[in-house]
N, C-alpha and C positions, 0 to 999 in steps of 0.2 A: 378122580378129583373134579370138582366143579370148575368149569371154565367160563370166564367172563370175557365177552367180546365187546370192545368199545373203541372209540377214537384213540389215536396215539396221544401221549401227553404233550402239552405245550403250555406256554404262558406261565410256567411255574406253578400251575394249579393242578389238582388231581385229574380233571378232565374238562374240556371245553363244552361238553354236553352236560347240562344240569341233571339229566336223567341217568347218564352213565355215572356221573359223580355220586348221585344219590345211591345207586345200587352198590358201588364199590365201598362207599362210606358205611352202608348198612352191613356189608360183609365184615368190614373191619371192626365196627362197633360190636357186632355179635361174635367176633372171633372165629368166623367160619373160614377154613382154609380154601384157597382158590388159586387157579392159574389164570394169568392175564394174557389176552391175545389182542394186540392192536389190530383194528380192522376198519373197513368202510362199510356203509350200509348196503352196497351192491351185493345182492344175493342173500342178505340177511332176512330172517323171518319177518314178515310184515314190512320189509324194506327199510327198517329203522334199527338204530342202535340205542340202547344196549340189548343184548340177549345173552342168555346163558345156556350151556349144555351141561346136563347132569344125569348120570345113569341112563344115557341113551335118549333123553328127552331134550328138546330145545324149547325154551320159554322166552318169549319176547314181551316187551312193554314193562317198564319199571314197576308198575302197580302189580302186575301178575307175577313178576319175578319176586317181589317182596312177599307177596302172599305165599308163594311156593317156599321161600326161605323160612317164613314163619311156621308153615306146616311141617316141613321136613327137617328143619335145623333149629333155629332159635327165634323166638318171638320177643322182640324188644318191647312190645306193648303189653306183655302178659300181666304186669302189675298195675296197669292203668285202670281207673274207675270208668264206669259207663259214661259219665260226664266228660272225663278227659279224652276218652276215645272219640266222642262226638266232636269235641273241640279240635282234636287231631285231624279228623276227616275234613272239617270246615277249613282249617288253616292250610291243609294240603291242597284243597281245591283252590283257595286263594293263590297259593304259590304256583301251582301247575296249570291251572286253567285260566288265570288272569294275569298275574305279574309276569309269568313266563313270556306272554305275547309281547309285552312292552320291551322286555329284554331281547327277544328275537328281532323285533323291529329295529332296535338300536344297532344290531349287527348286520342285518341284511338289507336295510333300506334307509336308515336315518342319514348317514353321510357316506360319501365315496371313500373317505379315509378309513372309516370303520369297516366298510366292505372289503377293502384291500387287505386289511389286517386279518379279517375273518377268512377271506379267500385263501390266503397263504397258509393259515393254520390248518384248514380242512383239506385243501386240495394241493398243497405244496409238494406232497410226495408223489403226485401223479406225473407221468411222462409229459413233458412240455407240449407234445403234439396234440394231446387231448385235454390238457389241464383247463385251458380257457373255455373250451366248448362245454365240458362237464360242469364247470363252475357257473357259467352263464345260464345254462339250462336249469341247474338246481336253484340258482338265485330267483329266476322267474317263477319256478314252482313254489318256492317258499313265500314269495311276495303275493302270489295268488292265495295261498293259505292264510296269510295275515289279513288280506282283504276279506276273504270269505268268513273268517272268524269274526270280523267286525272291527278289529283294532285298526286295520289299514284304511278304514273309511274316515278316520279322524285326522285332525291336524296334529303335527308333532307335539305341540305344547299340550294338547288335550290328552294324547296318549301318555305322556310323561306325568301329567297331573294325576291321572288315574293310578299309574304305577307308584307314584309317591304316596298316595293314600294307602296302598297295600303295604309299603315299607313302614309307614307310620303305625299301622295296625300290628305288624310283626314286632316292632320295637316295644310297643305297649304290652303285647302278649308275653314277650320274653321277660321284660322287667330286668331285675338284677339276678335272676337265677342262672346257673351255669348251663342248664338245658331247659327246654320249654316246660317240662313237667317236674323240674326239681334237680336232683343230683345225679340222675341216670339218663343216658340217651334213649330216645325212642325213635320210631319211624319218622315222626315229624322232624326230628333233628337232622336225619339223613337227607330228607327232602329240602329242608330250609338251607342247610349248608350247601347242598348241591347247586341251588339257584343263587343264593346270596354271594358265594365266592365267585360266581360267574357274572355278577354285576359289579361288585366292588373290588374284586381281586384280579381282573383281567384288563388288557390295554384298550378296551372298547370305551371310548369317552362319550358320556351323555349326561343330561340332567338327572337321569335315574341313578347313575353312579355317584354323582355329586351328592345327591340326597342321601343315598345309603351310607356314604363315608361320613356324613354329618351325625349319624346315629352311633354314638360311641359304644353302646351296649351290643349292637349288631356287629360292629367292627371287631370288638373283643371276642364275641361269640365265634365268629368265623375264624379268627386267628387261633383261638383256643382249640377248636376242633381240628384245624389243620395241623397244628403242632402235635396234638395228642395222637392223631391217627395217621398222619402223613408226614410227620417231621422226622428228622435224624436219618435221612437216607432211605425212607420207607417208600419213596415214589419210583422204585425201579420200574422200567418199562415192561419187562416180561419176566416175572419171577413169581414164585409162590409167596403167599403171605401167611 
């Protein structure tokens, strides 16, 4: 059976990583059986989560994982038109290559209070003797990445202004539909849910979260997907789905 390695559950959401959440949401939307194993990035392929193991192969990075699932299991995008596939690619890039960095900044750099919440969620299970050391080193590494990407070179209000524009675009693109392309979920929905619930559904406070909560169609969208695919006791830590 396919095995998904990701961070342990916390905050009452499927996963604190948008990309882990994306992959597990895709699996559930597609009805693909899997085993869940809480993990840390240490020793993971490419040094990041999530990754999957299936038939002796290890696949890392949510994009390549989803491509693998489309090829070997179920393609949620099989009924999309060429224009819809193009829109899906563009909006996924907006989510994962732009809005993600504003969300990352809000957790690792924006305020000390946010950092402490984030630190406990990710590193709280480590032995106390190494917890602070590992957390501090990881935080510095992430902050360098945020700066290298370009996001960290801006002032906080500039970072969140750009993020708010992304949220506005997503709200308009979704409109009043249950999913971005109508009545059935697609890969874009797994990606959007994974990031949006990590902005509006977690205890990290920021102008980005406030703006997201003001978009009622996005709030309802996130809650609808959460209840359909992760509600009613479906968030077991380690069990088959």
